[in-house]
N, C-alpha and C positions, 0 to 999 in steps of 0.2 A: 491446539488450544482452538478460539475464534472471537472476532471480537467487531459488532457491527458499530458504525460510525460513523457521525458525518462529517466530512471537507472545509475544512475550514482553510485554505492555503490563502498566505501576501501573496505580494504578485513578483516579491522579492526570492520567492520560496523557487527552483526548478527541480524537474524529474532527474534530474543528474545529480538532483542531491542527493535525494530522496535514492535515489543507487549509492549511493559513496557509501550513506548511509552505514546501510543492512548489507553488503564488501566483508563485513567482521561480521555477522551470524552465519552460525553451520546448521542454527534451520533454513529451512524451507519454508519462503513465504509467498502468501498470494495474498494478490488482493481481486474478489468477485465486485462485478458492479450490474447492474439491472440495467437495460439501452433496449428500447422501445418494447419489455419486454419478455428479451433475451437478455438473458443471464454471460456477461463476459468472463474470465476470467486471462489472468497475468500472473507471472511468474513475479512480483519483484527485482528479484538479481538480472532482469534485462529486459533493459533502454528498450526493445522495441515496442515489447508488450506493454510499460508502461505508456508509450505515446498512443499504444492504442486504446487506450482506456480514455483518452481525453478528458481528464483526472476535473474534473472545476470546485468554482467552487457552494459546500451545501448540499452535492452531490449524499449519497447515503451507502457505500459501503464495507466491504465485511471482508475485515481480513483475516490469515486464516494462515496460521504459525506452526510450523512440526515440526523435531528436531532437539538436541539439549536441549540449546538454549533459548525454545521458543517462547518463551515468558518476557526476557528480557527485549529479545527482537517482537513481539508486539507490541512492549510496552512503549520500544523507538515510534517502530511506523508511525502509531499512533499520535506523539505525541510532536510528530511531525511534523501530520496532517490537519492537526486540530489546533496549528500553531495561528 
């Protein structure tokens, strides 16, 4: 299950909060971002992966979730990134 979204993060939101939010899901959750023509992919449960993506407001990203609670995980990530 995947969905492409545009990020709208507030200054108060941190990647640590996103990481903590998704730890409760059994699904594997990945984020894909086009950086200068190359697709970068990171496991959202990895803080280092999130840091390397350098997420910014108005970035277009694809969230990919696989597993038993993929739908719920995708909704949680989307809600966080679009605040």
